C-alpha positions in Angstrom: 11.5 -17.3 26.9 10.2 -14.5 24.7 11.7 -14.1 21.3 14.0 -11.1 21.0 12.9 -8.5 18.4 15.1 -8.1 15.4 17.4 -5.2 15.1 16.6 -3.0 12.1 18.9 -0.1 12.9 21.0 0.8 9.9 19.0 -1.1 7.4 17.8 0.4 4.1 14.1 0.7 3.4 12.6 1.6 0.0 9.0 2.8 0.3 6.6 3.3 -2.7 3.9 6.0 -2.5 5.8 7.5 0.4 5.0 11.1 -0.1 1.7 11.0 1.8 -0.6 8.8 3.9 0.5 5.4 5.1 3.8 5.6 3.2 4.8 8.9 4.8 3.9 7.7 8.3 5.8 4.5 7.7 8.9 6.4 6.5 8.7 8.5 9.6 8.3 5.6 12.0 11.2 3.7 10.4 13.5 6.7 10.5 12.9 6.9 14.2 14.1 3.3 14.4 17.4 4.3 12.7 16.5 2.9 9.3 17.8 4.6 6.2 14.9 5.7 4.0 14.3 6.0 0.3 10.9 7.5 -0.6 9.5 7.0 -4.0 6.4 8.8 -5.3 4.8 9.9 -8.6 4.7 13.3 -6.9 8.4 13.8 -6.8 8.1 17.0 -4.8 6.0 15.3 -2.1 8.7 12.6 -1.9 11.5 15.1 -1.5 9.5 17.2 1.0 8.8 14.1 3.1 12.5 13.2 2.9 13.5 16.7 4.0 11.0 16.6 6.9 12.5 13.3 8.1 16.1 14.3 7.7 18.7 11.7 8.8 19.8 11.2 5.2 16.4 10.2 3.8 16.1 10.6 0.1 13.0 11.4 -2.0 12.8 10.1 -5.6 10.4 10.2 -8.5 8.7 6.9 -9.1 5.9 5.6 -11.4 5.2 2.1 -10.0 3.4 1.2 -13.3 6.6 1.7 -15.2 9.1 -1.1 -14.7 12.0 1.1 -15.9 11.0 3.8 -13.5 10.9 1.3 -10.6 14.2 -0.2 -11.6 15.8 3.3 -11.6 14.3 4.0 -8.2 15.9 0.8 -6.8 19.2 1.6 -8.5 19.3 5.1 -7.1 18.4 3.9 -3.6 21.2 1.3 -3.6 23.7 3.8 -5.1 23.0 6.4 -2.4 22.1 4.3 0.6 23.1 0.7 0.0 21.4 -2.6 -0.8 17.6 -2.6 -0.1 16.9 -4.6 3.1 13.3 -3.7 3.4 10.9 -3.2 0.4 7.6 -1.7 1.3 5.1 -1.9 -1.6 2.7 0.7 -0.4 1.6 2.6 -3.5 -2.1 2.0 -4.4 -5.3 3.7 -5.4 -9.0 3.0 -4.7 -11.5 4.4 -7.1 -15.0 3.4 -6.2 -18.4 2.9 -7.9 -20.6 0.2 -9.2 -18.7 -2.3 -11.5 -21.2 -1.7 -14.4 -20.4 2.0 -14.2 -16.6 1.7 -14.1 -14.8 2.7 -17.3 -11.9 0.5 -18.6 -9.3 3.2 -18.0 -10.2 3.2 -14.2 -10.0 -0.6 -14.1 -6.7 -0.7 -15.9 -5.3 2.1 -13.7 -6.0 0.1 -10.5 -4.6 -3.1 -11.9 -1.4 -1.3 -13.1 -0.8 0.4 -9.8 -2.2 -2.0 -7.2 -1.0 -5.2 -8.9 2.0 -4.4 -11.2 3.2 -1.8 -8.6 3.5 -4.6 -6.1 4.8 -7.2 -8.6 7.6 -5.0 -9.8 8.7 -4.2 -6.2 9.0 -7.9 -5.4 10.6 -8.8 -8.7 13.3 -6.1 -8.5 14.3 -6.7 -4.9 13.7 -10.4 -4.1 16.5 -11.9 -6.1 19.2 -9.9 -4.4 17.7 -10.5 -1.0 17.7 -14.3 -1.7 21.3 -14.0 -2.8 22.3 -12.2 0.4 20.1 -14.6 2.5 18.3 -11.7 4.2 15.6 -9.1 3.6 12.0 -8.3 4.2 9.2 -7.5 1.7 6.1 -5.8 3.1 3.1 -5.7 0.8 0.3 -3.3 1.7 -3.0 -5.1 0.9 -6.3 -4.3 2.7 -9.0 -6.0 4.8 -10.8 -5.8 1.4 -8.2 -8.4 0.2 -10.0 -11.0 2.3 -13.5 -10.3 1.1 -15.4 -8.6 -1.7 -17.4 -5.4 -0.9 -19.9 -3.8 -3.3 -18.7 -0.5 -4.8 -15.1 -1.7 -4.9 -15.1 -4.8 -7.2 -11.8 -4.0 -9.0 -10.1 -2.6 -5.9 -11.0 -5.7 -3.9 -9.8 -7.9 -6.7 -6.4 -6.2 -6.8 -6.0 -6.5 -3.1 -7.0 -10.2 -3.3 -4.0 -10.5 -5.7 -1.7 -8.9 -3.2 -2.8 -11.2 -0.4 -2.5 -14.3 -2.6 0.9 -13.3 -4.0 2.2 -12.6 -0.5 1.0 -16.0 0.7 2.8 -17.7 -2.2 6.0 -15.8 -1.7 5.9 -16.7 2.0 6.1 -20.3 1.0 8.7 -19.8 -1.7 11.0 -17.9 0.6 10.6 -20.3 3.6 14.0 -21.0 5.2 15.9 -18.5 2.9 16.3 -15.7 5.5 13.9 -13.5 3.5 10.7 -12.6 5.2 7.3 -11.5 3.7 4.6 -9.5 5.5 1.1 -8.8 4.2 -0.5 -5.7 5.8 -4.4 -5.7 5.9 -5.8 -2.5 7.4 -9.4 -1.5 7.6 -10.3 2.0 6.3 -7.4 4.4 7.1 -7.9 8.1 7.7 -6.0 9.2 4.6 -7.0 10.9 1.4 -7.7 7.4 -0.1 -10.2 6.7 2.7 -11.9 10.0 2.6 -15.7 10.0 2.4 -16.1 6.4 3.6 -18.7 5.6 6.3 -17.8 4.0 9.6 -18.8 0.4 10.2 -20.2 -0.9 13.5 -17.6 -2.2 15.8 -14.5 -1.5 13.7 -13.5 2.1 13.5 -11.2 3.8 11.0 -7.6 3.8 11.9 -4.8 6.3 11.5 -1.8 6.0 9.1 0.4 6.0 12.2 -1.4 2.9 13.5 -0.5 1.1 10.3 3.1 2.4 10.4 3.6 1.1 13.9 2.3 -2.3 13.1 4.6 -2.5 10.1 7.6 -1.6 12.3 6.5 -4.4 14.8 6.1 -6.9 11.9 9.6 -6.1 10.7 11.0 -6.7 14.2 8.9 -9.9 14.8 9.0 -11.4 11.3 5.2 -11.5 11.3 3.3 -12.3 8.1 -0.3 -11.5 8.9 -0.5 -7.8 9.8 -4.1 -6.8 10.6 -4.8 -3.2 11.6 -6.3 -3.1 14.1 -5.2 -6.5 15.3 -8.8 -7.4 16.4 -9.7 -7.8 12.7 -7.6 -11.0 12.6 -9.8 -13.1 14.9 -12.9 -11.6 13.3 -11.6 -12.7 9.9 -10.8 -16.2 11.1 -14.3 -16.5 12.7 -16.0 -15.3 9.5 -14.0 -17.8 7.4 -15.2 -20.7 9.5 -18.9 -20.1 9.1 -21.2 -20.6 6.1 -21.5 -17.8 3.5 -25.0 -16.8 4.6 -23.7 -16.3 8.1 -20.8 -14.2 6.9 -23.1 -12.0 4.8 -25.6 -11.6 7.6 -22.7 -10.4 9.9 -21.5 -8.0 7.2 -25.0 -6.5 6.8 -25.3 -6.2 10.6 -22.1 -4.2 10.9 -22.8 -2.3 7.7 -19.6 -3.7 6.1 -21.6 -4.0 2.8 -22.0 -0.2 2.8 -18.5 0.8 3.5 -17.4 1.2 -0.2 -20.9 1.9 -1.5 -22.5 4.6 0.6 -19.8 7.1 0.2 -19.7 10.9 0.3 -18.8 11.8 -3.3 -18.1 15.4 -2.4 -15.6 14.4 0.3 -13.9 12.1 -2.2 -13.9 14.4 -5.2 -10.3 15.7 -4.8 -8.9 12.2 -4.2 -10.8 10.7 -7.1 -9.4 13.5 -9.4 -5.8 12.9 -8.2 -6.2 9.1 -8.5 -7.4 9.5 -12.1 -4.0 11.1 -12.9 -1.9 8.6 -11.1 0.5 7.4 -13.8 3.2 9.5 -15.5 1.3 9.2 -18.9 -1.9 10.4 -17.4 -0.3 13.3 -15.6 1.2 14.4 -19.0 -2.2 14.1 -20.6 -3.8 16.2 -17.8 -1.1 18.8 -18.1 -1.6 18.9 -21.9 -5.3 19.4 -21.6 -4.8 22.1 -18.9 -2.4 23.9 -21.3 -4.8 23.7 -24.2 -7.7 25.0 -22.0 -5.6 27.9 -20.8 -4.5 28.9 -24.3 -8.1 29.2 -25.6 -9.2 32.8 -26.3 
């Protein structure tokens, strides 16, 4: 007898980086399922606009995932307005690309702060209450790059390895508690973050709606490994079972070794600029510099 899908109608979901891309698509998909939505984003206006577009009582709030106090305030406001968080979706993340030897320390720190601490805080601030209630679901957005290392994205891949590893550990620690963990590992997604990246052979870029739909399914089925597309799962298992030389030969054959290296810099320029100002402090510095430039005679 097939397992009945879980009912998520009426649950409360908090989504980081929900103003655009995967986060926005996920908020829309969950709202259609009758879930109450809180959208957090560094761009507070984007969060509020997404909430307005969704309707159904969705709320948009300012959130800097690198700042624990900001994150705690986001969770507190969500619970005050909507109720206890049943679903925590740690989606916020950035991907700045380039050769490791050319990467400045500020870029490295930024990706670690957002991609690692942004997930850590989301888990830390919601897991205890979920365990106390004996129910809840944490969804961590990693990447297929969290299962391998690709040239041009050393730090990004490293941060996503962390998300995969942390999610694996939390799955064990929450076993039998009523709390579920899911780890989402998409290939390149057609969002601003994925702009300017080449196609690989055999695995095409996916849409944010594809990722959102798989997240909804994972919530209903209690699934941990969420590959997007699903075909990546068996490919990953096969790759893990063969020697390194074989894995690398396959990666070269499908041009996976080029996906983060042979990029269209022009197509990524707008994203890279926005990513470089992706904490509250950096936005303030950018605004200050812009003000100084505009005041020059």
